[in-house]
C-alpha positions, 0 to 999 in steps of 0.5 A, a space after each residue: 367885537 367892536 373893537 375888531 371891527 373898528 380895526 378892520 374898518 381903519 385897516 381898509 381905509 389905509 389900504 383902500 385905492 384912489 378914486 376917478 381922480 387918480 392920476 390927475 397930477 400927472 395927466 397930459 390931457 383929460 383922457 388920461 384923467 382916471 387911468 390906474 397904473 399897473 399897481 393900481 389895476 393889479 390891486 383892482 383885479 384882487 377882488 374883494 377879500 375872500 371869506 374863510 372856511 367855517 366848518 359847521 362842527 366849529 360853529 358852537 352857537 348861531 342866531 339869524 337876526 333881521 335889521 333895518 338901516 334907516 337912510 335918515 341917520 347920519 352915519 348911513 348917508 354913504 349908502 344914500 348919496 349921491 342921488 343926482 348922477 348927472 353931475 358926478 363922476 360914473 364911479 360915485 353911486 349910491 348903493 340902490 344904483 349899484 345894485 341896480 346897474 349890477 342886475 342890469 349888467 347881470 353881474 348880480 345874476 339872481 335877485 329874490 322875492 323874500 330873504 329866505 331865497 324861496 323864489 327868484 324875481 326877474 328883471 321885468 318883476 323888478 321893474 313893476 315894482 320900481 316903475 308906474 305908468 298911469 293914463 288919465 285925460 289922454 296924458 301918460 305919466 310915468 313914475 319911478 323909484 329912484 335913490 331918493 325913494 329908497 328910505 332904508 335897507 333890510 339886511 339879514 345876517 348870522 352871529 355865530 360863535 366860531 370855537 376855532 377862533 375863539 370869539 363872536 362873528 357876523 356874516 351878512 347874508 342878504 339885503 333888500 332895499 326898502 321903498 314905498 308902494 310906487 303904485 300908490 305914490 301921488 294917488 288921491 285919498 291913498 296915504 301908504 307910508 309904509 316901506 316895502 321889500 323891493 327885492 332881495 340880494 344873496 350878499 355874497 354873490 353881490 360882493 364883486 359888484 360891491 367891492 368895485 364901487 367906491 364910497 366917498 371917504 369924507 376924511 380923505 378923498 383920495 382914498 375911498 372905501 367900497 361898499 363891500 368893504 363898509 358892510 362887512 365891517 358893519 360900518 352902519 346904524 341899524 335896528 333889530 326888527 326880527 330874530 331866528 326864533 321858535 315862533 315861525 321868525 316872527 318880527 317884533 311888531 308881531 308880539 310888542 304892538 302899538 308901542 315904539 318904545 317897548 319895540 325898541 327895547 325889545 331890539 336892545 334886549 335881543 342885541 345885548 343877548 347876542 353880545 353876552 353870548 361871547 362873555 358866556 362862552 368863557 364863564 362855564 
């Protein structure tokens, strides 16, 4: 499975489109920088690569897992930067800014309060989780959560064995930016270092926005990669925090308490169990 993801990732790098500096070598004026030729414009209209149809009867086994993507890890930095958008081209944005722009522009039509999509959340409700207005001593102070305040992402996805393809596959279902409680930031006598789900996005609905947003490629700046490509190729480091189970999908921290090492070992055990499923399917 890892080999397939690696092949897909490099294929996407090769086939990527150029960034905002495209056309700079042929531009006769500043206004022509970034203008796309006919081939590039046609390629951008294609949109994200569509998922193939998967019949429920072809799924021999599946498991839904929730993972935490820590943005402090080096491999995950492309989702975090850039945090300063004033001195950089408009096509370079972090994953959080990309999601927020998609919501504000109406391209991402729905956001949810949880990963089960039980209730929708409005733009005003999202703002209430990102903005805190305080008045003290006649002064008004506004605190706003921004890219640098998002420390990670919670992602929900399904591993499944496709009997037609004869292999284990993964489908990302939803993601949520994780940040601190804006109401407690800077408040004296309150120390809350916990991270909270700001909102949940159904991933397939956001693929168009994530496809248009390009990520800087340090190996070749003329060939950026989209967020959609990165996420579908699982180009990130994550830790399983919850799995679909008989106990109401309880989190690892609910039954392995107070010991971070044992929690990591339990997460690795779940991951290893998923990997072994593909081998087991060929040995019955």
